[in-house]
N, CA, C and O of each residue as an XYZ file, in Angstrom:
952
protein
N      -2.488     32.374    137.122
C      -1.913     33.863    136.927
C      -0.704     33.887    136.549
O       0.038     33.580    137.482
N      -0.017     34.174    135.342
C       1.413     33.830    134.943
C       1.601     35.582    135.137
O       0.886     36.470    134.672
N       2.859     35.699    136.017
C       3.158     36.872    136.440
C       4.493     37.493    135.879
O       5.441     36.720    136.019
N       4.804     38.670    135.291
C       6.136     39.195    134.617
C       6.606     39.934    136.053
O       5.906     40.550    136.857
N       8.316     39.594    136.082
C       8.868     39.917    136.780
C       9.923     40.690    135.673
O      10.290     40.247    134.585
N      10.352     42.229    136.430
C      11.684     42.498    135.562
C      12.312     43.209    136.628
O      11.770     43.685    137.625
N      13.931     43.233    136.196
C      15.247     43.544    136.351
C      15.344     44.973    136.035
O      14.986     45.444    134.956
N      15.869     45.694    137.070
C      16.355     46.998    136.519
C      17.419     47.126    138.038
O      17.121     46.867    139.204
N      18.497     47.541    137.552
C      19.704     47.844    138.184
C      19.289     49.566    138.715
O      19.048     50.490    137.938
N      19.295     49.656    140.408
C      18.811     50.450    140.957
C      19.667     51.836    140.473
O      20.898     51.835    140.449
N      19.022     52.777    140.169
C      19.301     54.241    139.689
C      20.069     54.201    137.917
O      20.719     55.085    137.358
N      19.756     53.120    137.516
C      20.299     53.053    135.976
C      19.270     53.116    134.836
O      18.241     52.462    134.673
N      19.968     54.320    133.910
C      21.292     55.060    133.690
C      21.831     56.455    134.460
O      22.912     57.032    134.574
N      20.432     56.665    134.930
C      20.673     57.659    135.866
C      19.002     57.762    136.312
O      18.153     57.211    135.611
N      18.592     58.612    137.693
C      17.618     58.623    137.864
C      16.505     58.766    137.390
O      15.597     57.969    137.624
N      16.348     60.005    136.495
C      15.694     60.366    135.831
C      14.607     59.264    134.800
O      13.426     58.963    134.629
N      16.097     58.946    134.277
C      14.969     57.598    133.310
C      15.050     56.213    134.117
O      14.500     55.145    133.848
N      16.007     56.588    135.325
C      15.145     55.062    135.714
C      13.555     55.417    136.213
O      12.625     54.678    135.890
N      13.399     56.389    136.870
C      12.013     56.136    137.281
C      10.761     56.600    136.409
O       9.610     56.604    136.847
N      11.161     57.030    134.994
C      10.414     57.009    133.798
C      10.056     55.269    133.350
O       9.042     54.752    132.880
N      11.334     54.730    133.725
C      11.346     53.193    133.292
C      10.423     52.645    134.316
O       9.530     51.866    133.984
N      10.605     53.032    135.598
C       9.349     52.543    136.598
C       7.887     52.890    136.370
O       7.050     52.060    136.726
N       7.450     54.150    135.755
C       6.302     54.843    135.366
C       6.210     53.525    134.283
O       5.626     52.602    134.852
N       6.547     53.219    133.115
C       6.284     52.588    132.117
C       6.058     51.373    132.747
O       5.112     50.866    132.144
N       6.440     50.596    133.686
C       6.339     49.208    134.499
C       5.165     49.230    135.158
O       4.437     48.237    135.171
N       4.750     50.733    135.981
C       3.341     50.562    136.560
C       2.267     50.835    135.629
O       1.123     50.406    135.776
N       2.665     51.569    134.651
C       1.238     51.578    133.473
C       1.068     50.314    133.158
O       0.000     49.703    133.171
N       2.309     49.836    132.819
C       1.716     48.167    132.044
C       1.289     47.251    133.234
O       0.757     46.214    132.838
N       1.400     47.382    134.795
C       0.816     46.641    135.396
C       1.730     45.285    135.831
O       1.202     44.185    135.992
N       2.829     45.470    135.957
C       4.117     44.929    135.924
C       3.865     44.165    137.236
O       4.870     44.136    136.526
N       3.631     43.580    138.272
C       3.368     43.411    139.518
C       5.012     43.282    140.400
O       5.069     43.528    141.605
N       6.064     42.935    139.725
C       6.908     42.940    140.671
C       8.060     43.369    140.083
O       8.406     43.067    138.941
N       8.814     44.247    141.032
C      10.537     45.007    140.259
C      11.623     44.365    141.059
O      11.898     44.495    142.251
N      12.105     43.735    140.245
C      13.723     43.004    140.900
C      14.877     44.455    140.900
O      15.490     44.831    139.901
N      14.922     44.827    141.696
C      15.972     45.538    141.813
C      17.150     45.890    142.265
O      17.456     46.407    143.340
N      18.041     45.447    141.019
C      19.387     44.561    141.232
C      20.615     45.932    141.854
O      20.934     47.000    141.330
N      21.059     45.261    143.203
C      21.599     46.432    143.957
C      23.165     46.096    143.588
O      23.702     44.996    143.463
N      23.773     47.553    143.443
C      25.067     47.185    142.863
C      26.576     46.526    143.459
O      27.218     47.070    144.357
N      26.834     45.736    143.032
C      28.645     44.879    143.204
C      29.346     45.230    142.034
O      28.944     45.261    140.871
N      30.881     45.589    142.691
C      31.925     45.149    141.822
C      32.055     44.133    141.120
O      32.510     44.196    139.978
N      31.742     43.213    141.591
C      31.922     41.969    140.938
C      30.952     41.391    140.774
O      31.265     40.269    141.172
N      29.530     41.318    140.330
C      28.675     40.790    139.919
C      29.255     39.345    138.896
O      29.568     39.475    137.713
N      29.296     38.244    139.523
C      29.883     37.394    138.815
C      29.251     36.594    138.066
O      29.809     36.036    137.121
N      27.602     36.356    138.457
C      26.743     35.734    137.782
C      25.979     36.458    136.581
O      25.266     35.918    135.735
N      26.258     37.635    136.693
C      25.725     38.214    135.588
C      26.791     38.977    134.015
O      27.854     39.588    134.114
N      26.129     38.692    132.890
C      26.797     39.323    131.812
C      27.255     40.548    131.926
O      27.478     41.129    132.989
N      27.453     41.097    130.502
C      27.880     42.200    130.268
C      26.797     43.100    130.253
O      27.262     44.204    130.537
N      25.643     43.173    130.073
C      24.721     44.334    130.282
C      24.550     44.631    131.728
O      24.474     45.814    132.062
N      24.471     43.556    132.755
C      24.276     43.851    133.950
C      25.239     44.516    134.700
O      25.183     45.505    135.431
N      26.499     43.460    134.230
C      27.739     44.298    134.758
C      28.099     45.618    134.280
O      28.331     46.394    135.207
N      28.219     46.121    133.097
C      27.942     47.573    132.690
C      27.251     48.165    133.705
O      27.930     48.885    134.437
N      25.905     48.048    133.992
C      24.991     48.954    134.607
C      25.297     48.799    135.915
O      24.823     49.861    136.317
N      25.728     48.280    136.875
C      26.421     47.830    138.132
C      27.886     48.925    137.917
O      28.364     49.525    138.879
N      28.196     48.986    137.149
C      29.793     49.830    136.992
C      28.874     51.250    136.724
O      29.185     52.168    137.483
N      28.208     51.434    136.125
C      27.772     53.169    135.677
C      27.220     53.160    137.147
O      27.950     53.722    137.964
N      26.362     52.760    137.493
C      25.734     53.454    138.910
C      26.878     53.592    140.095
O      26.910     54.517    140.906
N      27.857     52.436    140.035
C      28.532     52.675    140.946
C      29.919     53.931    140.937
O      30.605     54.397    141.847
N      29.895     54.122    139.689
C      30.954     55.137    139.125
C      30.169     56.437    139.384
O      30.835     57.442    139.633
N      28.793     56.532    139.352
C      28.137     57.634    139.622
C      27.937     57.941    141.583
O      27.372     58.850    142.191
N      28.494     57.040    141.937
C      28.508     57.531    143.332
C      27.308     57.196    144.409
O      27.127     57.767    145.485
N      26.400     55.934    143.742
C      25.284     55.671    144.836
C      25.946     55.159    146.286
O      27.007     54.560    146.462
N      25.232     55.478    146.986
C      26.096     54.647    148.258
C      24.389     54.657    148.940
O      23.295     54.901    148.431
N      24.919     54.182    150.604
C      23.520     53.572    151.012
C      22.382     54.753    151.144
O      21.270     54.419    150.737
N      22.524     56.220    151.708
C      21.990     56.946    151.639
C      20.930     56.980    150.658
O      19.705     56.978    150.776
N      21.820     57.018    149.510
C      20.915     57.523    147.929
C      20.164     56.107    148.075
O      18.955     56.320    147.986
N      20.440     54.715    148.270
C      19.478     53.505    147.818
C      18.263     53.839    149.425
O      17.035     53.755    149.428
N      18.723     54.024    150.013
C      17.758     54.270    150.758
C      16.328     55.501    150.445
O      15.230     55.435    150.996
N      16.753     56.534    149.443
C      16.081     57.571    149.140
C      15.307     57.290    147.864
O      14.220     57.715    147.473
N      16.412     56.234    147.192
C      15.573     55.546    146.140
C      14.192     54.757    146.646
O      13.037     55.148    146.478
N      14.597     53.646    147.254
C      13.613     52.959    147.562
C      12.441     53.796    148.221
O      11.265     53.527    147.975
N      12.808     54.803    149.052
C      11.366     55.736    149.735
C      10.624     56.126    148.654
O       9.403     56.007    148.757
N      11.106     56.588    147.588
C      10.359     57.359    146.294
C       9.934     56.221    145.804
O       8.917     56.466    145.156
N      10.225     54.921    145.770
C       9.734     53.735    145.079
C       8.297     53.547    145.769
O       7.219     53.833    145.249
N       8.460     53.123    146.769
C       7.311     52.915    147.694
C       6.028     54.016    147.378
O       4.906     53.764    146.940
N       6.639     55.345    147.774
C       5.719     56.427    147.747
C       4.770     56.525    146.507
O       3.698     57.113    146.651
N       5.110     55.975    145.279
C       4.918     56.076    143.953
C       3.896     54.785    143.487
O       2.739     55.009    143.132
N       4.404     53.568    143.529
C       4.126     52.316    143.021
C       3.650     51.432    144.091
O       3.870     51.369    145.300
N       3.028     50.862    143.380
C       2.250     49.497    144.078
C       2.780     48.219    143.574
O       2.158     47.211    143.909
N       3.791     48.085    142.847
C       4.174     46.945    142.804
C       5.355     46.654    143.858
O       5.814     47.575    144.534
N       5.879     45.190    143.980
C       6.392     44.605    144.940
C       7.945     44.784    144.560
O       8.186     44.410    143.412
N       8.875     45.198    145.164
C      10.142     45.583    145.297
C      10.928     44.297    145.724
O      10.991     44.105    146.939
N      11.475     43.479    144.980
C      12.673     42.581    145.611
C      14.028     42.868    145.279
O      14.389     43.016    144.112
N      14.759     42.951    146.214
C      16.607     43.472    145.970
C      17.224     42.228    145.335
O      16.939     41.122    145.797
N      17.818     42.319    144.594
C      19.011     41.305    144.166
C      20.026     41.726    144.175
O      20.328     42.738    143.543
N      20.832     41.057    144.902
C      22.490     41.658    145.288
C      23.547     40.447    145.308
O      23.207     39.375    144.807
N      24.478     40.555    145.722
C      25.455     39.412    145.989
C      26.156     39.994    147.552
O      26.194     41.185    147.863
N      26.509     39.223    148.132
C      26.906     39.704    149.565
C      27.962     40.988    149.967
O      28.233     41.680    150.948
N      28.373     40.832    148.536
C      29.198     42.625    148.640
C      28.002     43.579    148.890
O      27.896     44.225    149.933
N      27.114     43.629    147.880
C      26.123     44.425    147.822
C      25.569     44.742    149.501
O      25.725     45.756    150.181
N      24.990     43.661    149.776
C      24.660     43.765    151.673
C      25.872     44.599    152.781
O      25.900     45.339    153.764
N      26.771     43.890    151.841
C      27.469     44.670    153.110
C      27.731     46.103    152.834
O      27.531     46.958    153.697
N      28.333     46.485    151.221
C      28.255     47.918    150.661
C      27.294     48.885    151.261
O      27.476     50.017    151.709
N      25.753     47.827    151.108
C      24.660     49.354    151.253
C      24.128     49.018    152.828
O      23.310     49.797    153.318
N      24.374     48.408    153.241
C      24.333     47.603    154.846
C      22.680     47.776    155.037
O      21.948     48.416    155.792
N      22.472     46.647    153.695
C      20.897     46.270    153.746
C      20.311     45.765    154.733
O      19.100     45.867    154.928
N      21.594     44.798    155.905
C      20.728     44.026    156.757
C      20.319     45.125    157.825
O      19.848     44.633    158.851
N      20.421     46.879    157.799
C      19.529     47.705    158.539
C      18.985     48.588    157.975
O      18.752     49.705    158.439
N      18.666     48.103    156.685
C      17.380     48.883    155.907
C      16.200     48.808    156.651
O      15.822     47.741    157.136
N      15.596     49.843    156.777
C      14.052     49.766    156.900
C      13.146     48.733    155.907
O      12.696     49.065    154.810
N      12.954     47.167    156.657
C      12.228     46.177    155.952
C      10.859     46.855    155.113
O      10.378     46.387    154.081
N      10.434     47.936    155.759
C       8.829     48.570    154.930
C       9.545     49.320    153.409
O       8.843     50.128    152.800
N      10.650     49.056    152.996
C      11.183     49.805    151.817
C      11.123     48.646    150.730
O      11.316     48.945    149.551
N      10.845     47.243    151.119
C      11.271     46.118    150.315
C      10.257     45.291    150.340
O       9.336     45.511    151.127
N      10.232     44.339    149.607
C       9.271     43.003    150.305
C      10.564     41.909    149.954
O       9.961     40.900    149.586
N      11.480     41.724    149.911
C      12.553     40.521    149.776
C      13.858     40.826    149.507
O      14.149     41.892    148.966
N      14.562     40.131    149.776
C      15.685     39.897    149.383
C      16.599     38.734    148.827
O      16.826     37.751    149.532
N      17.205     38.877    147.351
C      17.803     37.602    146.732
C      19.156     37.914    146.769
O      19.657     38.873    146.182
N      20.010     36.752    147.759
C      21.099     37.123    147.250
C      21.706     35.972    146.566
O      21.384     34.796    146.741
N      22.678     36.445    145.716
C      23.118     35.271    144.515
C      24.098     34.301    145.293
O      24.106     33.079    145.140
N      24.918     35.008    146.144
C      26.065     33.950    146.843
C      26.048     33.817    148.244
O      27.148     33.780    148.797
N      24.830     33.721    149.074
C      24.393     33.581    150.384
C      23.086     33.218    150.335
O      22.197     33.770    149.688
N      23.017     32.438    150.918
C      21.366     31.978    151.338
C      20.955     32.545    152.446
O      20.946     32.053    153.574
N      20.601     33.633    152.096
C      19.553     34.458    153.622
C      18.534     33.680    154.403
O      17.647     33.004    153.882
N      18.693     33.802    155.474
C      17.621     32.990    156.593
C      16.463     33.788    156.957
O      16.696     34.988    157.102
N      15.393     33.439    157.119
C      13.912     34.258    157.538
C      14.491     34.812    159.206
O      14.028     35.812    159.755
N      15.159     34.264    159.582
C      15.422     34.787    161.007
C      16.343     36.124    160.455
O      17.000     36.504    161.424
N      16.547     36.723    159.619
C      17.550     37.529    159.356
C      16.942     38.916    159.253
O      17.504     40.010    159.311
N      14.830     38.417    158.980
C      14.439     39.531    158.625
C      14.469     40.072    157.168
O      13.838     40.993    156.649
N      15.282     39.322    156.731
C      15.301     40.151    155.122
C      14.398     39.746    154.284
O      14.496     40.028    153.090
N      13.563     39.154    154.681
C      12.381     38.112    153.766
C      12.732     37.564    152.262
O      12.149     37.793    151.202
N      13.928     36.732    152.547
C      14.733     35.667    151.479
C      14.186     35.306    150.589
O      13.229     34.567    150.825
N      14.515     35.648    149.069
C      14.211     34.478    148.038
C      15.234     34.021    147.645
O      16.269     34.577    147.276
N      14.832     32.500    147.752
C      15.987     31.919    147.368
C      16.200     31.681    145.929
O      15.392     32.294    145.231
N      17.269     30.789    145.126
C      17.589     30.799    143.888
C      18.127     29.403    143.487
O      19.245     29.001    143.806
N      17.275     28.739    142.797
C      17.728     27.146    142.591
C      17.838     26.871    140.994
O      17.341     27.501    140.060
N      18.552     25.866    141.000
C      19.099     25.198    139.626
C      19.284     23.758    139.568
O      19.192     23.005    140.537
N      19.581     23.385    138.237
C      19.825     22.220    137.998
C      20.384     21.212    138.646
O      20.128     20.010    138.721
N      21.290     21.990    139.158
C      22.556     20.705    139.587
C      22.077     20.996    141.353
O      22.916     20.667    142.192
N      21.091     21.445    141.718
C      20.826     21.158    143.160
C      20.440     19.848    143.511
O      19.777     19.388    142.582
N      20.524     19.265    144.180
C      19.692     18.074    144.765
C      18.506     17.951    145.731
O      18.615     18.893    146.516
N      17.573     17.320    145.990
C      16.244     17.577    146.526
C      16.806     17.963    147.939
O      16.369     18.924    148.571
N      17.789     17.156    148.378
C      17.875     17.893    150.007
C      18.233     19.034    149.731
O      18.235     19.832    150.668
N      18.527     19.372    148.786
C      19.630     21.044    149.062
C      18.173     22.276    148.575
O      18.047     23.397    149.068
N      17.310     21.707    147.601
C      16.008     22.081    147.638
C      15.264     22.434    148.987
O      14.914     23.438    149.607
N      15.217     21.129    149.097
C      14.242     21.721    150.276
C      14.580     22.372    151.492
O      13.665     22.913    152.113
N      15.939     22.420    152.013
C      16.683     23.067    152.685
C      16.529     24.747    152.412
O      16.377     25.604    153.282
N      16.605     24.923    151.143
C      16.203     26.347    150.509
C      15.025     26.733    150.872
O      14.868     27.614    151.718
N      14.041     26.115    150.271
C      12.585     26.065    150.543
C      12.225     26.700    152.020
O      11.851     27.871    152.093
N      12.335     26.000    153.019
C      12.162     26.729    154.647
C      12.733     27.755    154.841
O      12.400     28.340    155.871
N      13.794     28.401    153.981
C      14.125     29.788    154.098
C      13.531     30.913    152.954
O      13.970     32.054    152.808
N      12.432     30.294    152.193
C      11.721     30.954    151.157
C      10.768     31.777    151.560
O       9.906     31.435    152.370
N      10.843     33.025    150.989
C       9.603     33.656    151.183
C       9.291     34.113    149.439
O       9.947     33.774    148.454
N       7.797     35.172    149.519
C       7.535     35.334    148.001
C       7.754     34.535    147.084
O       6.646     34.468    146.552
N       8.364     33.930    146.571
C       8.550     33.059    145.499
C       9.846     32.613    145.270
O      10.895     33.105    145.686
N       9.597     31.174    144.239
C      11.303     30.478    144.406
C      11.614     31.066    143.058
O      10.719     31.580    142.387
N      12.856     31.003    142.646
C      13.362     31.977    141.689
C      14.198     30.512    140.942
O      14.950     29.882    141.686
N      14.065     30.151    139.837
C      14.747     29.004    139.045
C      15.280     29.576    138.111
O      14.738     30.456    137.443
N      16.717     29.025    137.909
C      17.578     29.853    136.564
C      17.082     28.512    135.765
O      16.939     27.331    136.083
N      16.898     29.249    134.613
C      16.749     28.441    133.446
C      17.593     27.594    133.051
O      17.380     26.670    132.266
N      18.694     27.898    133.630
C      20.425     27.143    133.056
C      21.373     27.588    133.755
O      21.172     28.688    134.270
N      22.339     27.098    133.942
C      23.520     27.042    134.867
C      24.722     28.069    133.566
O      25.159     27.578    132.525
N      25.036     29.719    134.130
C      25.587     30.188    133.364
C      25.259     31.949    133.579
O      24.274     32.174    134.282
N      25.892     33.002    133.112
C      25.405     33.883    133.591
C      23.941     34.494    132.427
O      23.435     34.069    131.388
N      23.739     35.533    133.222
C      22.330     36.702    132.932
C      22.681     37.164    131.088
O      23.554     37.912    130.646
N      22.042     36.690    130.647
C      21.922     37.043    129.198
C      23.015     36.505    128.448
O      23.552     36.895    127.411
N      23.235     35.506    129.210
C      24.372     34.693    127.997
C      24.041     33.385    126.954
O      24.818     32.847    126.165
N      22.833     33.113    127.188
C      22.437     32.156    126.577
C      21.692     32.647    124.926
O      20.831     33.476    124.633
N      22.367     31.853    124.258
C      21.891     32.118    122.618
C      20.300     31.389    122.509
O      19.338     31.839    121.887
N      20.349     30.457    123.109
C      18.780     29.717    123.248
C      18.706     29.288    124.598
O      19.635     29.024    125.363
N      17.042     29.240    124.862
C      16.475     29.149    126.554
C      17.243     27.459    126.749
O      16.821     26.490    126.118
N      18.190     27.397    127.549
C      18.105     26.121    128.333
C      17.062     25.260    128.314
O      15.964     25.673    127.940
N      17.198     24.234    128.621
C      15.865     23.244    129.480
C      16.392     22.491    130.616
O      16.001     21.363    130.918
N      17.308     23.165    131.247
C      17.469     22.626    132.848
C      16.874     22.903    134.040
O      17.130     22.476    135.166
N      15.704     23.992    133.496
C      14.832     24.018    134.614
C      13.664     23.504    134.710
O      12.928     23.815    135.646
N      13.279     22.598    133.722
C      12.189     21.725    133.704
C      11.734     20.871    134.925
O      10.662     20.862    135.530
N      13.100     20.019    135.135
C      12.662     19.262    136.131
C      12.670     20.243    137.624
O      11.782     20.118    138.468
N      13.470     20.916    137.726
C      13.618     21.478    138.830
C      12.103     22.410    139.315
O      11.645     22.492    140.454
N      11.500     23.096    137.930
C      10.126     23.496    138.098
C       9.090     22.734    138.196
O       8.049     23.390    138.160
N       8.907     21.348    138.331
C       8.240     20.604    138.447
C       8.333     19.848    140.013
O       7.347     19.538    140.682
N       9.638     19.659    140.375
C       9.882     19.267    141.353
C       8.917     20.558    142.423
O       7.797     20.409    142.911
N       9.765     21.680    142.514
C       9.158     23.080    143.424
C       7.496     22.371    143.649
O       6.828     21.937    144.588
N       7.312     22.603    141.918
C       5.624     22.880    142.364
C       4.970     21.530    143.006
O       3.824     21.537    143.453
N       5.937     20.180    143.012
C       4.939     19.149    143.776
C       5.546     19.733    145.583
O       4.942     19.272    146.551
N       6.559     20.585    145.778
C       6.769     20.508    146.929
C       6.371     21.813    148.225
O       6.545     21.835    149.443
N       5.756     22.827    147.218
C       5.676     24.140    147.844
C       4.312     25.076    147.153
O       4.017     25.054    145.958
N       3.620     25.848    148.179
C       2.791     26.645    147.565
C       3.441     28.019    146.840
O       2.790     28.830    146.181
N       4.441     28.064    147.035
C       5.140     29.471    146.530
C       5.032     29.455    144.950
O       5.440     28.494    144.299
N       4.403     30.688    144.313
C       4.823     30.589    143.139
C       6.187     30.558    142.574
O       6.876     31.465    143.041
N       6.822     29.784    141.690
C       7.771     29.280    141.032
C       8.027     30.398    139.508
O       7.173     30.603    138.645
N       9.298     30.921    139.540
C       9.146     32.055    138.552
C      10.642     31.398    138.054
O      11.342     30.856    138.909
N      11.094     31.468    136.669
C      12.259     31.186    135.658
C      12.533     32.568    135.037
O      11.800     33.277    134.348
N      13.989     32.781    135.538
C      14.649     33.726    134.865
C      16.115     33.505    134.500
O      16.684     32.414    134.534
N      16.667     34.694    134.141
C      18.131     33.722    133.121
C      17.531     33.414    131.562
O      16.614     32.689    131.177
N      18.524     34.344    130.813
C      18.229     34.182    129.330
C      16.715     34.164    128.363
O      16.551     33.749    127.215
N      15.696     34.799    129.346
C      14.468     34.846    128.877
C      14.328     35.962    127.995
O      13.913     36.954    128.594
N      14.510     36.119    126.913
C      14.254     36.876    125.805
C      13.000     37.293    125.045
O      12.559     38.442    125.068
N      12.464     36.298    124.381
C      11.220     36.540    123.391
C      10.073     36.047    123.865
O       9.929     35.529    124.972
N       9.229     36.202    123.020
C       8.014     35.543    123.402
C       8.027     34.113    123.233
O       7.373     33.429    124.020
N       8.494     33.734    122.581
C       8.530     31.908    122.408
C       9.077     31.780    123.869
O       8.317     31.378    124.750
N      10.617     32.175    124.201
C      10.767     31.827    125.635
C       9.970     31.844    126.699
O      10.041     30.952    127.544
N       9.063     32.916    126.797
C       8.200     32.922    127.717
C       7.059     31.762    127.620
O       6.586     31.039    128.497
N       6.848     31.837    126.501
C       5.376     30.515    126.231
C       6.458     29.255    126.856
O       6.177     28.747    127.942
N       7.566     28.851    126.173
C       8.422     27.774    126.809
C       8.005     27.667    128.058
O       7.307     26.712    128.399
N       8.401     28.700    128.969
C       8.667     28.349    130.172
C       7.093     28.479    130.817
O       7.017     27.826    131.858
N       6.113     29.003    130.537
C       4.844     29.032    130.862
C       4.377     27.500    130.795
O       3.673     27.007    131.676
N       4.816     26.807    129.702
C       4.123     25.592    128.910
C       4.950     24.460    130.039
O       4.413     23.355    129.967
N       5.603     24.479    130.601
C       6.250     23.824    131.492
C       6.149     23.643    133.093
O       6.732     22.919    133.900
N       4.934     24.838    133.207
C       4.412     24.839    134.764
C       5.046     25.962    135.576
O       4.970     25.901    136.803
N       5.658     26.971    134.993
C       6.124     28.068    135.917
C       5.306     28.895    136.089
O       4.726     29.153    135.034
N       4.768     29.767    137.385
C       4.101     30.469    137.544
C       4.526     32.055    136.695
O       3.572     32.778    136.411
N       5.669     32.440    136.397
C       5.921     33.707    135.564
C       7.433     33.440    135.523
O       8.055     32.398    135.731
N       7.897     34.812    135.160
C       9.077     34.676    134.380
C       9.865     36.013    134.722
O       9.371     37.135    134.835
N      11.374     35.603    134.881
C      11.570     37.006    135.224
C      12.571     37.496    133.850
O      13.032     36.564    133.191
N      12.874     38.745    133.458
C      13.512     39.272    132.960
C      14.149     40.382    133.070
O      13.673     41.479    133.361
N      15.468     40.056    132.787
C      16.491     41.050    133.030
C      17.541     41.901    132.186
O      17.644     43.120    132.051
N      18.290     40.841    131.660
C      19.264     41.651    130.508
C      18.851     42.225    129.202
O      19.261     43.227    128.616
N      17.620     41.044    128.773
C      16.821     41.810    127.773
C      16.295     42.756    127.679
O      16.254     43.386    126.622
N      15.665     43.177    128.911
C      14.788     44.221    129.154
C      15.791     45.487    129.396
O      15.486     46.595    128.954
N      16.566     45.348    129.859
C      17.709     46.304    129.953
C      18.234     46.616    128.594
O      18.376     47.817    128.364
N      18.605     45.636    127.485
C      19.259     45.998    126.396
C      18.211     46.872    125.877
O      18.439     48.050    125.601
N      16.856     46.218    125.711
C      15.737     46.952    124.881
C      15.732     48.978    125.334
O      15.804     50.003    124.656
N      15.606     48.674    126.796
C      15.926     49.973    127.278
C      17.043     50.872    126.781
O      16.990     52.083    126.564
N      18.115     50.000    126.637
C      19.145     50.860    126.388
C      19.350     51.139    125.139
O      19.932     52.205    124.943
N      18.986     50.367    123.996
C      19.353     50.720    123.199
C      17.815     51.201    122.069
O      17.872     51.908    121.063
N      16.972     50.758    122.470
C      15.415     51.445    121.750
C      14.465     52.247    122.624
O      13.317     52.573    122.323
N      15.126     52.520    123.768
C      14.283     53.575    124.385
C      12.927     53.242    124.772
O      12.520     52.097    124.580
N      12.076     54.254    125.374
C      10.516     53.768    126.144
C       9.743     53.464    124.899
O       8.727     52.944    125.359
N       9.618     53.477    123.613
C       8.941     53.443    122.429
C       9.227     51.597    122.633
O       8.311     50.776    122.650
N      10.471     51.316    122.749
C      10.981     50.101    122.206
C      10.306     49.107    123.472
O       9.630     48.091    123.311
N      10.705     49.724    124.723
C      10.382     49.071    125.789
C       8.741     48.624    125.865
O       8.217     47.606    126.317
N       8.358     49.427    125.441
C       6.619     49.778    125.621
C       5.875     48.821    124.419
O       4.765     48.329    124.624
N       6.448     48.664    123.433
C       6.154     47.299    122.681
C       6.606     46.084    122.961
O       6.058     45.103    122.458
N       7.482     45.983    123.654
C       7.869     44.886    124.097
C       7.440     44.401    125.061
O       7.455     43.190    125.281
N       6.874     45.463    125.984
C       5.863     44.949    126.999
C       4.752     44.683    126.495
O       4.246     43.799    127.186
N       4.223     44.906    125.832
C       2.926     44.877    125.223
C       2.822     43.299    124.770
O       1.965     42.614    125.329
N       3.331     42.941    124.172
C       3.771     41.658    123.580
C       3.812     40.343    124.731
O       3.378     39.195    124.638
N       4.624     41.144    125.984
C       4.944     39.997    126.380
C       3.128     39.819    127.519
O       2.424     38.827    127.707
N       2.973     41.324    128.034
C       1.983     41.037    128.990
C       0.343     40.667    128.201
O      -0.705     40.412    128.794
N       0.532     40.732    126.984
C      -0.835     40.202    125.753
C      -1.123     38.698    126.539
O      -1.981     38.237    127.292
N       0.226     38.200    125.837
C       0.313     36.862    125.748
C      -0.047     36.721    127.483
O      -1.066     36.031    127.529
N       0.250     36.984    128.489
C       0.466     36.261    129.896
C      -1.080     36.806    130.072
O      -2.072     36.079    130.023
N      -1.085     37.847    130.230
C      -3.199     37.784    130.414
C      -3.949     36.580    129.636
O      -4.772     35.884    130.231
N      -3.580     36.339    128.089
C      -4.048     35.718    127.338
C      -4.230     34.311    128.454
O      -5.322     33.840    128.772
N      -3.005     33.851    128.888
C      -2.870     32.692    129.542
C      -3.562     32.466    130.599
O      -4.078     31.364    130.787
N      -3.718     33.800    131.733
C      -4.489     33.911    132.600
C      -6.119     33.439    132.196
O      -6.717     32.574    132.835
N      -6.567     33.993    131.308
C      -7.906     34.197    131.081
C      -8.291     32.646    130.667
O      -9.479     32.325    130.668
N      -7.349     31.764    130.340
C      -7.734     30.556    129.863
C      -7.954     29.590    130.924
O      -8.592     28.562    130.696
N      -7.400     29.887    132.234
C      -7.245     29.532    133.189
C      -8.939     29.164    133.683
O      -9.170     28.705    134.802
């Protein structure tokens, strides 16, 4: 089975549109939502996600509103929820004190969380990590392993890098966790490429948010149909 993970910034661009987008995800049976918890300096993210963080912060999202948002998500949908953020986001929104029943895991870009923290960490991997670093991260990894397709900012690649291939291969030998690839995945060809190199799924963020921003729900639905039809076809071939 090849999974699709979609990234959306919490509450973006407004609560009504945000939940309509989640309704579409649910309709398309997307199994995992990667929920972006905003930060003032999301240094690993490109313009699209940076602007979305700025917009929801300017709208005044606070820890209480985030908790309410997560409660609504839990009550309405079956997909898993992984919070993706920075150390700043963890501190700003008091994520360590958040009811862990409201989410399934946390990925912190600039802090390797531990299982002992109770936050059900997801770790991120890239081509610059040596085998010892990877194994250290794996010991503190739940849910899935997140592999960056290449080193750079989200949405910044004109074409999909190949740096992830070696990392995916090594992880597949060392863990039973699903291995997903994100960063720079836009087209069906990108998805095919990643799946052909052994990944268990793809994570799409900047491009999905761009489609949502520029094309609305019709274009979002068309885009997801194309990606999902391929992933289902791959699953049937197994």
